[in-house]
N, C-alpha and C positions, 0 to 999 in steps of 0.2 A: 730337831728339824730346823734347818736354816731358813730364814726369811729371804725371799727373792731380792729384797734390798741389800742383803749382805754381799751380793755379787755386783752391784752397780758400779763399784770402783774398779772392777776388772774389765768394764767395757772400754775399748779403745776407739771404737767408731760406730756409728749408727745411721742409717738412712731411714728417716722419718717420713711417712706420707700422712699429711695433715687430713683429718676427716673429723667432721662434727659427728661424735658418737650419738647424739640425739637424733640423728637421721636414721639411724638403724631401726628397721621395722619393729623389733621387740621393744626398744627403748621409747620409740615414737607412740606406740600402742599402749605402753604402761602410763604415759602421761607425765605432765611437769611435776606433780605433787608426789610421785612414786619414788620409792627408794631406788629403783634401778636408773631412773632419770638423774637423780641426785649423784648416785655413784658414778655414772657415766661422765657427768661433768667433772667430778673430782678426779677421775682417772685422766681425763684430758688435760686438766689444769696441772696435775702432778707431773705428767709426761712433758708438757711445755716448760714447766719450772725446771725440771731436771735437765732438759736440752739447753737451757740458758746457763746453768752453772756448772755442768760437767766439763772436765778437761778432755773428754773424748771428741773426736772429730765428728761433727753434725753436718749433714748436707746443708749447703748454703741458703737454700730456699727456705728452710725451717727457721734458720737463724734471722734472716731478713724479715720474715713474718713475725717472729717473736718480738724483734725490735720495733716494728711498725705497730704491733699491738700495744707495747708499752708507751710508745709516742701517742697513740689514739687515746689511750686511758689518761694521759696527762693533760690533754686539752679540754 
């Protein structure tokens, strides 16, 4: 069985809609110390990182948010 990550190189474009997964009812109810909360954060971070390094076309709003996030972390 192939891992979904085996297909990432085949993606040529993506329209990402940013959403803080911690706001999903199931994640919020699970709480900050839950595995679900930590997993949600990891998935959000992985998707953002992928959007920054992929050669695929990513909608400009996500790219600008990603760049501002990097800038905010640097100050």
